[in-house]
N, C-alpha and C positions, 0 to 999 in steps of 0.2 A: 504494500500500500504506500503510495507516494503522497501521504496526507501531511498537512502542516499542523503542528500543535497549536491550539488557540486558547489555552486555559486563561489567558489574560482578558478575553472578551467577555463582557457582561451578558447575562441572559436577558435582562430587562432593557427595554428601550430599542430593541432591534426591529426595524420596519423593512420587510422585504420589498424589493422593487418589482416593476412590471416584467412579465415574460414576453412582451410583445415588441421587442427591440428589433432593429434591422439585423439581417444575417451577419454574424461575426462580431456584433457589438457586445459590449459588456464583458464580464468575467463570471460566467455561471459556475456555481460550485455547490457541493453538498456539505452541510454541517453534520458531522457524525459525533454522537454522544453515546458513551457506553460506560456505566458505572461513573467513575470520577475522571474518565478520559474524554477529551474533546479534540476534534481535529477537523480539517477541511480537506476536500478532494475537488480539484479543479475539473470541470466537465469540458475537456478539450477535444474529445472524439465525438463523431456523430452518433455512435452507439457505445454505451457503457453498461457492461454486465456486472452486477454486484452479487457476491456470494463467496462461498468457500472453495469453489473449484479452481484448479489450475487453469490459466488462460483468461480468467475474468480480469477486466480492467481494474476493478476495485475488489480486492480480496479481503473478506471479513471472516475470521475464524468462528466456528460454532454457529454458522448459519447454513441454510440450504445451499446445495451446490450452485444454483442460480436462483437467488432470492428475488431479484428484480432486474429489469432492463430499462434503461433510459435511452430514448431515441430522439435525437434532435431533427425535427422535420421542418 
């Protein structure tokens, strides 16, 4: 997982932005929280598979082999 640790970011006061930007605009990312760990994963590919299987773009232990797929269309 190439995620950035973000323990210094507050939980309160976060306002997400629109998802209706021009193609290639912005810096879409996932915020990942597990127990006391928090990180971010940049969504740089058109398809991101999330789960525990080898070959997933975002590997998370102790999850289904492919828990979710994000497609940028």
